[in-house]
DOTORDREN-563102 format. One record per residue (C-alpha): residue in three letters; chain; x, y, z. Coordinates in steps of 0.2 Angstrom, whole numbers. Layout:
N
> ALA_A_X_Y_Z
...
end
This chain:
435
> MET_A_-1_0_1
> ILE_A_6_17_-4
> SER_A_8_28_10
> LEU_A_4_47_9
> ARG_A_25_50_12
> PHE_A_29_45_-3
> HIS_A_18_58_-13
> GLY_A_32_74_-9
> ILE_A_43_64_-20
> LEU_A_29_59_-35
> LEU_A_22_76_-34
> PHE_A_39_83_-40
> PHE_A_41_72_-53
> LEU_A_24_76_-56
> LEU_A_27_94_-58
> ALA_A_44_89_-71
> ALA_A_33_78_-82
> PHE_A_21_93_-82
> LEU_A_34_104_-86
> ALA_A_40_93_-100
> ALA_A_23_90_-108
> ALA_A_19_111_-108
> CYS_A_27_114_-124
> SER_A_11_113_-134
> SER_A_-8_111_-135
> SER_A_-16_99_-149
> GLY_A_-25_115_-157
> ASP_A_-41_105_-153
> SER_A_-52_119_-151
> GLY_A_-66_109_-141
> PRO_A_-82_98_-142
> ASP_A_-92_100_-154
> THR_A_-108_112_-152
> ASP_A_-121_101_-163
> GLY_A_-121_91_-147
> ASP_A_-120_74_-160
> THR_A_-102_68_-151
> GLU_A_-101_49_-153
> ARG_A_-97_38_-136
> GLU_A_-84_30_-132
> THR_A_-79_13_-136
> ASP_A_-72_1_-124
> GLY_A_-57_-4_-133
> ASP_A_-66_-16_-141
> GLY_A_-75_-8_-152
> GLU_A_-91_-11_-142
> THR_A_-100_6_-138
> ASP_A_-104_10_-120
> GLY_A_-123_4_-120
> GLU_A_-141_15_-126
> LEU_A_-146_27_-112
> PRO_A_-157_20_-103
> ASP_A_-178_25_-104
> SER_A_-181_29_-85
> ASP_A_-185_43_-78
> GLY_A_-173_42_-62
> ASP_A_-189_42_-53
> SER_A_-195_23_-55
> ASP_A_-191_7_-53
> ASP_A_-201_2_-70
> GLU_A_-191_-1_-86
> SER_A_-203_-9_-98
> ALA_A_-206_10_-103
> SER_A_-206_14_-122
> GLY_A_-192_24_-125
> GLY_A_-197_35_-139
> ASP_A_-207_50_-130
> ARG_A_-190_51_-119
> ASP_A_-181_50_-134
> ALA_A_-188_67_-138
> GLU_A_-187_72_-120
> ALA_A_-167_68_-123
> ASP_A_-168_79_-139
> ALA_A_-175_93_-129
> PRO_A_-163_108_-130
> ASP_A_-163_110_-112
> PHE_A_-157_93_-108
> SER_A_-138_89_-111
> PRO_A_-133_72_-112
> ALA_A_-122_70_-98
> ASP_A_-113_55_-107
> ARG_A_-106_67_-121
> PRO_A_-99_85_-122
> GLY_A_-110_97_-118
> PRO_A_-114_111_-131
> HIS_A_-105_125_-124
> HIS_A_-83_126_-125
> ALA_A_-73_127_-110
> ALA_A_-65_146_-104
> ALA_A_-56_149_-91
> ILE_A_-46_162_-80
> LEU_A_-33_164_-67
> HIS_A_-33_171_-51
> THR_A_-27_172_-36
> PHE_A_-43_168_-22
> THR_A_-37_177_-5
> ASP_A_-43_177_15
> PRO_A_-36_192_27
> GLU_A_-44_184_40
> ARG_A_-30_169_39
> ASP_A_-19_179_28
> ARG_A_-22_165_15
> GLU_A_-20_168_-4
> LEU_A_-24_154_-14
> PRO_A_-18_154_-32
> GLY_A_-32_146_-46
> ILE_A_-43_142_-57
> VAL_A_-61_146_-62
> TRP_A_-69_136_-80
> TYR_A_-85_143_-86
> PRO_A_-93_138_-102
> THR_A_-90_148_-118
> ASP_A_-97_149_-135
> GLU_A_-82_157_-143
> THR_A_-70_143_-152
> GLU_A_-54_155_-157
> GLY_A_-42_164_-146
> PRO_A_-27_162_-132
> THR_A_-29_146_-124
> VAL_A_-26_145_-104
> ASN_A_-7_136_-97
> TYR_A_-11_129_-83
> LEU_A_2_126_-68
> LEU_A_20_134_-73
> GLY_A_14_132_-94
> LEU_A_5_116_-94
> VAL_A_-9_118_-110
> SER_A_-23_108_-110
> ASP_A_-25_98_-126
> THR_A_-42_101_-128
> GLY_A_-38_120_-130
> VAL_A_-48_129_-117
> LEU_A_-48_149_-119
> ASP_A_-41_162_-108
> GLY_A_-54_175_-103
> ALA_A_-67_171_-117
> ALA_A_-84_180_-114
> PRO_A_-95_169_-103
> ALA_A_-111_158_-115
> LEU_A_-124_160_-99
> ALA_A_-139_167_-101
> GLY_A_-145_168_-83
> PRO_A_-135_161_-66
> ALA_A_-127_145_-69
> PRO_A_-123_133_-54
> LEU_A_-106_135_-46
> VAL_A_-93_119_-42
> ILE_A_-81_121_-30
> PHE_A_-67_108_-32
> SER_A_-52_101_-20
> HIS_A_-38_93_-26
> GLY_A_-28_80_-20
> HIS_A_-13_79_-5
> GLN_A_1_87_-11
> ALA_A_-6_89_-28
> PHE_A_-14_108_-35
> ASP_A_-28_113_-43
> ALA_A_-28_108_-61
> GLN_A_-24_90_-56
> SER_A_-40_84_-63
> TYR_A_-44_97_-77
> PHE_A_-53_82_-89
> LEU_A_-67_82_-75
> THR_A_-67_102_-75
> GLU_A_-67_106_-91
> TYR_A_-80_94_-96
> LEU_A_-93_103_-82
> ALA_A_-87_117_-89
> THR_A_-95_112_-107
> HIS_A_-110_106_-99
> GLY_A_-116_125_-92
> TYR_A_-107_121_-74
> ILE_A_-92_136_-68
> VAL_A_-81_128_-60
> ALA_A_-69_134_-45
> ALA_A_-54_127_-39
> CYS_A_-38_132_-30
> ASN_A_-21_127_-25
> HIS_A_-24_124_-5
> THR_A_-7_132_1
> ASP_A_5_122_12
> ASP_A_-3_105_3
> THR_A_1_107_-14
> PHE_A_16_99_-24
> THR_A_30_111_-19
> ALA_A_24_106_1
> LEU_A_37_91_2
> GLY_A_33_86_20
> ASN_A_18_82_31
> GLU_A_20_93_46
> LYS_A_4_106_41
> LEU_A_-6_88_37
> ILE_A_-19_93_51
> GLN_A_-18_110_46
> SER_A_-23_107_30
> ALA_A_-39_97_36
> MET_A_-43_113_46
> ASP_A_-40_124_32
> ARG_A_-48_117_17
> PRO_A_-65_118_20
> VAL_A_-63_136_23
> ASP_A_-55_137_7
> VAL_A_-69_129_0
> SER_A_-80_144_9
> ILE_A_-68_158_4
> LEU_A_-70_152_-16
> ILE_A_-88_151_-14
> ASP_A_-88_169_-7
> THR_A_-77_175_-20
> LEU_A_-89_170_-34
> LEU_A_-104_178_-27
> ALA_A_-95_192_-25
> TRP_A_-90_192_-44
> ASN_A_-111_189_-45
> ALA_A_-117_205_-36
> GLU_A_-103_215_-43
> GLU_A_-107_227_-57
> GLY_A_-97_226_-72
> HIS_A_-90_208_-66
> ARG_A_-90_194_-80
> PHE_A_-100_183_-68
> HIS_A_-111_198_-63
> GLY_A_-127_189_-63
> LEU_A_-122_173_-70
> VAL_A_-118_163_-52
> ASP_A_-135_154_-44
> PRO_A_-130_154_-27
> GLU_A_-144_142_-23
> ARG_A_-135_128_-34
> ILE_A_-117_124_-26
> ALA_A_-110_108_-25
> VAL_A_-93_103_-21
> ILE_A_-81_90_-29
> GLY_A_-65_84_-21
> HIS_A_-51_69_-22
> SER_A_-43_61_-11
> TYR_A_-40_72_2
> GLY_A_-49_84_-9
> GLY_A_-63_69_-6
> TYR_A_-61_71_13
> THR_A_-64_90_9
> ALA_A_-78_85_1
> VAL_A_-85_80_16
> ALA_A_-80_92_28
> SER_A_-87_106_19
> VAL_A_-105_100_22
> GLY_A_-106_98_40
> PRO_A_-104_82_47
> SER_A_-91_86_64
> LEU_A_-72_82_65
> ASP_A_-62_76_79
> ILE_A_-45_76_76
> PRO_A_-41_75_92
> ALA_A_-51_60_97
> PHE_A_-42_51_82
> LEU_A_-20_54_87
> ASP_A_-29_49_104
> GLU_A_-34_32_95
> CYS_A_-19_31_84
> ARG_A_-7_30_101
> GLU_A_-19_18_108
> LYS_A_-20_5_95
> GLY_A_3_8_91
> GLU_A_10_4_75
> ASP_A_5_-13_77
> GLY_A_-11_-7_73
> TRP_A_-10_5_59
> GLN_A_-19_-3_46
> GLY_A_-34_0_35
> ALA_A_-40_17_38
> TYR_A_-29_19_53
> GLU_A_-14_17_39
> PHE_A_-10_35_40
> CYS_A_-7_38_59
> ASP_A_11_38_58
> ILE_A_11_55_45
> PHE_A_-5_62_57
> LEU_A_6_60_73
> ASP_A_22_68_67
> ALA_A_11_83_60
> ASP_A_8_100_71
> ALA_A_-8_96_79
> THR_A_-10_113_86
> PRO_A_-23_119_74
> ALA_A_-37_104_79
> GLU_A_-33_107_100
> ASN_A_-51_116_99
> CYS_A_-57_105_86
> ARG_A_-66_94_100
> PRO_A_-78_92_91
> CYS_A_-82_105_79
> SER_A_-89_107_60
> LEU_A_-81_117_45
> GLY_A_-98_115_34
> ASP_A_-105_128_23
> ALA_A_-124_127_22
> ARG_A_-122_134_4
> ILE_A_-115_120_-2
> LYS_A_-130_106_-9
> VAL_A_-123_92_-17
> SER_A_-108_85_-12
> ILE_A_-96_72_-25
> PRO_A_-81_62_-16
> MET_A_-70_54_-26
> SER_A_-58_42_-18
> PRO_A_-59_51_-2
> ALA_A_-45_47_12
> PHE_A_-46_50_32
> GLU_A_-63_43_36
> PRO_A_-59_42_56
> LEU_A_-55_61_58
> PHE_A_-75_62_59
> SER_A_-84_61_74
> ASP_A_-91_42_78
> ASN_A_-109_43_69
> ALA_A_-107_62_63
> LEU_A_-113_55_44
> ARG_A_-128_51_46
> ASN_A_-133_69_50
> VAL_A_-127_74_34
> THR_A_-143_78_23
> VAL_A_-133_84_7
> PRO_A_-135_72_-8
> MET_A_-116_63_-9
> LEU_A_-108_51_-24
> LEU_A_-97_41_-16
> MET_A_-83_34_-28
> ALA_A_-71_24_-28
> GLY_A_-57_12_-40
> SER_A_-56_-5_-36
> ILE_A_-39_-6_-38
> ASP_A_-34_8_-28
> GLU_A_-21_5_-14
> VAL_A_-19_22_-9
> ILE_A_-38_23_-3
> PRO_A_-44_6_-6
> PRO_A_-62_5_-9
> ASP_A_-64_-2_10
> GLN_A_-60_13_16
> VAL_A_-71_23_5
> ARG_A_-86_10_12
> LEU_A_-82_15_29
> TYR_A_-91_33_22
> PHE_A_-104_24_13
> GLU_A_-108_15_29
> HIS_A_-109_28_38
> ALA_A_-119_38_28
> PRO_A_-136_43_26
> HIS_A_-151_36_17
> GLY_A_-148_42_-2
> THR_A_-129_42_-3
> LEU_A_-123_30_-18
> TYR_A_-106_20_-19
> TRP_A_-101_22_-35
> GLU_A_-85_8_-41
> LEU_A_-75_10_-56
> SER_A_-68_-7_-61
> GLY_A_-49_-5_-66
> ALA_A_-46_11_-60
> THR_A_-33_16_-47
> HIS_A_-31_31_-37
> TYR_A_-22_42_-49
> THR_A_-37_36_-62
> PHE_A_-47_52_-56
> SER_A_-34_63_-62
> ASN_A_-23_67_-75
> VAL_A_-7_62_-68
> CYS_A_-8_46_-81
> ASP_A_-13_54_-96
> LEU_A_6_59_-95
> GLU_A_14_46_-107
> SER_A_33_57_-98
> LEU_A_22_51_-80
> ALA_A_14_36_-82
> SER_A_30_25_-83
> ILE_A_35_33_-64
> GLU_A_33_16_-55
> LYS_A_25_22_-39
> PHE_A_9_32_-48
> ARG_A_4_13_-53
> CYS_A_-1_19_-70
> GLY_A_3_2_-77
> GLU_A_-10_-7_-65
> GLN_A_-23_2_-72
> THR_A_-34_-10_-84
> ILE_A_-47_2_-90
> GLY_A_-43_14_-103
> LYS_A_-37_29_-97
> GLN_A_-51_40_-109
> ARG_A_-66_27_-106
> ALA_A_-61_31_-87
> PHE_A_-62_51_-88
> ASP_A_-79_47_-100
> LEU_A_-86_37_-86
> ILE_A_-81_47_-71
> ALA_A_-85_64_-80
> THR_A_-104_56_-85
> ALA_A_-107_53_-67
> CYS_A_-103_67_-60
> THR_A_-114_78_-74
> ALA_A_-128_66_-70
> PHE_A_-127_68_-50
> LEU_A_-124_86_-52
> GLY_A_-139_89_-66
> TRP_A_-152_76_-55
> ARG_A_-146_82_-37
> LEU_A_-142_99_-40
> LEU_A_-152_106_-55
> GLU_A_-166_95_-52
> ASP_A_-169_86_-67
> ALA_A_-174_68_-63
> ARG_A_-172_66_-81
> TYR_A_-151_63_-77
> GLY_A_-157_49_-64
> ARG_A_-155_38_-79
> TYR_A_-136_36_-77
> PHE_A_-140_27_-59
> GLU_A_-152_14_-65
> GLU_A_-152_-3_-71
> THR_A_-154_0_-90
> TYR_A_-138_11_-91
> LEU_A_-129_1_-77
> ALA_A_-132_-17_-86
> ALA_A_-122_-8_-101
> THR_A_-109_1_-92
> PRO_A_-101_-17_-83
> GLU_A_-84_-7_-78
> ILE_A_-99_3_-66
> ALA_A_-103_-5_-50
> LEU_A_-117_3_-39
> GLU_A_-125_1_-22
> ARG_A_-137_12_-12
> HIS_A_-141_12_5
> THR_A_-159_5_7
> LYS_A_-159_8_27
end
């Protein structure tokens, strides 16, 4: 099993690989705007399968698909398994929190109908191969849903740009930041506990900023952010962040006490990370006995391979009322499925557990999308048994569908979590709470 103590070294290689890959973009101007993009194959020449006919509110799968086909073609419905009708644009911005004297360099993605212009450079010159337009005019007629993305331990804001860009094509505004002191430049774990306390607050700062822009006359996002439709998505430590941001109480001192009581022989499973937490400065969590860092403005949460479930108080997740889609990789050895299941077991009715067969921990990021990095053994990219693009397609589809279903409250997106779609998509295992 890979300990997080290695991540600093791994992310150093990540940075080097990204710099090597940053010389140019493919020049692809983005998704087709006619909505007729073909679905990806599974590598054997077979397509993903047809979209189920259910509307998301019924278990009856025998209904005729005629009327529903017409419904899916309606202009206001953007199928989750295809890129949306827009192109992706982005701006770089440094978010600030004067109260904590904290600066958070970040990115905001959003939809545009422009197809040409300068493109955004991500981390120190990395250019997305989809040609994300820099500062293009937003293609929004009214308030759009806002999604905050939280990166993993010692990663960076654009680590999963395959997903954030995809959401922008579907009309979402997506904001992400570098969680200061827990990025690729932070090679130690001294501030690991500080990060546990800071990350959910960072999410709130991004929300505050976007809503301030929404109210600011003359700003490009004036009147374009919907304060009633806000979601959070995160990967790994960002998955923890996506959970912590919706309100369950934390009790980090209690977790540290458990680690001491168990001793090294008991540091297994979700407690494997006791050593790095015990080595970290615990001062920031001294008053968290327990505490909640949730933001009531967040309506939906999608944690991807969420880490560190024992940081939460006993039964804290049962008090969460926000819909959650818990995502896991079947061969993830950093945060294995059984650790994600701890969240699922303690979560309330309505939470979904979504597992992708053949996916490792880094399948949920663009790490293995770069040839210069994929060969580094410790990223285990060679162990991924699902095709890279196929994985990206399924992850982006699931996130877009869950947001459409739960955040936009459009029942038509519920079909992506029902039997007809799942039967045609064998890479996905889905479970629901029945209690």
